N, C-alpha and C positions, 0 to 999 in steps of 0.2 A: 020275136025280133031277131034279126040275123046277127051273127057274131061280129060282122063288119060294122053294123050300126051300133052295137054295144061298144065296140072299140072306140068309135067316134065319140060317143057319149062319155066314155071313161076319160079320154084324153081332154075333152073340152071342159067337163064339169066336175070330175071327181079326181082330179090330179093329186090331191092331198090324201085321198082315201085308198083303202086296200083294193087293188085292182082284181082281187079274186072274184069280184062281182061278174067279171067276164066269164070266168070258168063256171060259176054257179048257174048263170042264166043259159049257158050253152050245154048244160048237162055234162060238162067235162070234155066235150068234143070240139076242139078248135082247129081250124085249118092251120097248117104250119106257117103260112105267110102272115097270118094274123099274129101268131105267137112271136114271130121274129120281129115284126114291126113294133109290137108293144115292147119287146125286150130291148130293141135298139133305141126306142124312145126313152125308156127308163134309163139306159146308159147315158144318152146324151144329156138328159136332165140332171143326172147324177154328176156329170162333169161340170155343167154350168152352175148348178146350185144344189149341193149335196142333200139339203133337207127336203127338196122337192123330189129328187130322184129316189128317196128312201121311203119306206113305210114307217109306221109308228115305232117299230122295233129297230130301226136303223138298217134294215136290209134293203139291198138294191131291188127295186121293183121288177125290172126286166129279168134279172138273173133268177129271182125267186119264182117268177112265172114260168120261165123255161124249165127250171128244176121240177116244178109241180107237174107240168104237162109232159115233158120229154124224159124226165129222170135226171138224176145228178150226173150220171156218167155219159150222157148224150153229148156229142161233140159241140153242139150249139150251146148247151148249158155251160160247158167248159170255156167256150169263147166268151160268154157273158162274165164268168168268174175272172177270166184274164183281163177283160176290159175294166172291170171294177177295181181289180188290183192295181192296174196302171193309173186309174184315176186317184186312188188312195196315195200312190207314190207321188203323183203330181201335187197333192195337197200336203206332202211332207209327213204323211202317216206311214212311215217306213216299216214299222213293226207289223202293222195290220196288212200292209201290202205284201210283205215277205211271207206272212202266214198264208195268205190266199194264193200267191204265186206258187208256193211250195205244195199246197193242196192240189192246185190245178196240175202241176207237173206230175205229182204222184198218180193222179187219176188218169192223166194222159198216158203215162207209162203203162198203166194197167190195161187201158182200153185200146190204145193204139200201138204201143211198144216203145221202148226207150229211145230207139233210133229214129222214130217218126219225126218229120219236120216240125209238126206242131208241138211235140214234146220238147224238141230242141229250142223252139221259140220260147216255151215256158222257162227253160233253163236259162236262156239269154235274158229274159225279163227278170229272173231272180238275180242274175249277175248285176243287172242295172240297179237293183235295190241294194245289193251289197256295196256297189260303187258309191251310191248316195250316202251310205253310212261309213264310208272310208274303211271298209273291212277288206283290205287289200289282199290278204292271204287267201281268203275265200273267193275273192274275185278272180285271182290268178288261177286257182285250182279249177274252178267251174268253167271259166272262160276257155282254158286249155282243153277241157273235156268237150265242150261244145265245138270248138274249132276242129279237133281231131275227128269227132264223130261226123260232123258235116262234110269234112274232106273225104271220109270213107264212104258215106252214104250218097252224097250229092256230087262229089267230084271237086277237084281243087279250083276249078274255074267258075263254079257256081257263085252267084252274087252273095248268097248267105254265107258261104264258106269264106269268101273274100272279106266280108264285113267282120266275121269272127276273127280272122287273122289280123286285121287292122286294129280291132279292139284289144286283142291280146298284146300287140306291140305297144299300144298306149298304156296297157296295164303294167307291162314289164319295165318300161322306162322309169317311172317314179320309184320303182322298187330297187333301183340300182343296177338293173340288168340292161344297161344302155346298149351294149354291143349286141346282145340278143335281140333287143327291140329294133335296132337299126337293120340287122340282117333280115328280120321278119318283114319289116316295112319294105325293104328292097324286093323281097320275093313277092309280096303282096302287090306292089306297084307293077312289077313285070307281068304278073298274071292278069292284072286289070287291063294293062295295055293290050294283051292278047285277047282277052275275053270281052272287054267293054269298049275298047277303042281309045284313041288319044284324046277325044273331046268329051268323054263322059265325065260328069261332075265328080264321081268317086275317084276316077283315075287322076284327075287334076288335083284333087284334094290330097291324095296319097303322095303324088309326086312333089307337091309343095312341102308337105311334112317331111318327106325324105330329104329334100334340099336343106331345110332348116336344121334337121338333125345332123346332116353331114357337115354343115358349117360349124356346128357345136363341137364336133370331134377334134 
């Protein structure tokens, strides 16, 4: 039986059972496209209904399969880990999400390097977890690091850099750094006008925020 056929059987009839049957019947040799589809399926089911997307041990099915076939440090395995961490965060399981985001970030630093865009994405995801827990000091420190590194590596007009700048401004404002936040939002808005144009949603959002903050002054 082909791996593709096994995949279909697994998805249709064995959704609650260990999908390692796919590996065992294929002799451990699966095409990457099958692995990825199964991993993505596991993630989507995990988002919709955690008990279906997990195996009996509470592990994400897609992420577990990718780790087994590709290895824990493979970029696609790390993507699965990041996806599950975000799903955990959406469920309010911030401690578990933080642990997985941190592990993903550490592995990406090792495999890709600290300044790689994917590593910076992991750092930004960790910031989001801190934000949800109202850990403002850690939010500010890590968000500043992400913004500065993105500016250096990607350029000040890159959308990811601009997003980090805007996030940092929103972080500073409730911490009492209103003047710094306002100046950073001004810079961010100006760069968005140059890079994205006047009609881009991000530009319009930043300009609206800037107007509101200036009125407050």
